[in-house]
C-alpha positions in Angstrom: 71.8 -4.9 66.2 70.0 -8.2 65.7 68.5 -7.9 69.1 67.0 -4.4 68.4 65.6 -5.5 65.0 64.1 -8.5 66.7 62.7 -6.4 69.5 61.2 -4.1 67.0 59.4 -6.9 65.1 58.1 -8.4 68.3 56.6 -5.1 69.2 55.1 -4.7 65.7 53.5 -8.1 66.0 52.2 -7.0 69.5 50.8 -3.7 68.2 49.1 -5.6 65.2 47.6 -8.0 67.6 46.1 -5.2 69.6 44.8 -3.5 66.4 43.3 -6.7 65.1 41.6 -7.7 68.3 40.1 -4.1 68.5 41.8 -3.4 71.9 43.0 -0.1 70.7 39.4 1.1 70.6 38.4 2.6 73.9 34.7 2.0 73.1 35.5 -1.8 73.1 36.9 -1.7 76.6 34.1 0.6 77.8 31.6 -1.8 76.3 33.2 -4.7 78.2 33.0 -2.8 81.3 29.4 -1.8 80.8 27.9 -5.1 82.3 24.4 -3.5 83.0 24.1 -2.0 79.4 25.1 -3.3 76.0 28.0 -5.6 77.3 30.6 -6.5 74.7 32.3 -9.8 75.8 35.0 -9.8 73.1 37.6 -8.4 75.5 37.1 -11.5 77.7 38.2 -13.7 74.7 41.3 -11.6 74.1 42.2 -11.7 77.8 41.6 -15.4 78.0 43.7 -16.1 75.0 46.4 -13.9 76.6 46.2 -15.7 79.9 46.2 -19.2 78.3 49.3 -18.3 76.3 50.9 -16.8 79.2 50.2 -19.7 81.4 52.0 -22.1 79.0 54.9 -19.6 78.4 55.6 -19.2 82.1 55.5 -23.1 82.6 57.9 -23.7 79.7 60.3 -21.0 80.9 60.1 -21.1 84.7 63.6 -22.4 85.1 65.2 -20.4 82.4 67.8 -17.7 83.5 67.7 -16.0 80.2 65.1 -15.2 77.5 65.4 -16.4 73.9 66.9 -13.0 73.2 69.6 -13.5 75.8 68.0 -11.1 78.4 68.2 -12.1 81.9 64.8 -13.2 83.4 64.0 -12.0 86.9 60.6 -13.2 88.2 59.3 -12.0 91.6 58.9 -14.6 94.3 56.6 -12.3 96.3 53.4 -14.0 97.2 52.0 -11.4 99.5 49.2 -9.1 98.6 50.0 -5.6 100.2 48.6 -2.1 100.2 50.9 -1.0 97.4 49.5 -3.8 95.1 45.9 -3.2 96.1 46.2 0.7 95.4 48.3 0.2 92.1 45.6 -2.3 90.9 42.8 0.1 91.8 44.5 3.1 90.1 45.2 1.0 87.0 41.5 -0.2 86.9 40.1 3.3 87.6 42.2 4.9 84.7 41.5 1.9 82.4 37.6 2.3 83.2 37.5 6.1 82.7 39.6 6.2 79.6 39.3 2.9 78.0 43.0 2.6 77.4 45.7 0.6 79.1 49.4 1.3 78.5 50.0 -1.0 75.4 46.9 -0.1 73.3 47.3 3.7 74.2 50.9 3.6 72.7 49.7 1.9 69.6 46.7 4.3 69.4 48.9 7.3 69.2 49.3 6.6 65.5 45.6 7.8 65.3 46.6 11.4 66.2 43.7 11.8 68.5 44.2 14.3 71.1 42.5 12.2 74.0 45.1 9.5 73.3 48.0 11.9 73.5 46.5 13.3 76.8 46.2 9.8 78.2 49.8 8.8 77.2 51.2 12.1 78.7 49.3 11.5 81.9 50.5 8.0 82.0 54.2 9.0 81.6 53.8 11.7 84.2 52.3 9.2 86.6 55.2 6.8 85.9 57.6 9.8 86.6 55.9 10.6 89.9 56.0 6.9 91.0 59.7 6.9 90.3 60.4 10.1 92.1 58.4 8.8 95.0 60.3 5.5 95.0 63.6 7.4 94.9 62.8 9.6 98.0 61.4 6.7 100.0 64.3 4.1 99.6 66.9 6.6 100.8 
């Protein structure tokens, strides 16, 4: 029970961070990607802060076998860039550029009740389901 409450509050802090930084506003993301127009560099600062924090978090926890909440930590040891990684990154980037949403901010933005956000989240969940189905059939 304590774990679930902690997870809820961690998610809440993450969601508020997305709101405060403006990352739930698709216009902010589109403004960042518009390098030939009225470019908005604020997303670069948010990303830079996240990368910096993640760098130190991974350095500190690289030899841990469990998280602070007791969950098993499994980090990939793959170092190869393959076609699946390239295609997945390209699909993510295309979706991000067209919609201005990535998964976390889209879920937080559901609270706005905007239909475009709901459509994005439905498409995202459908895509996740298709990928899971694809993996199931290609691993057998």
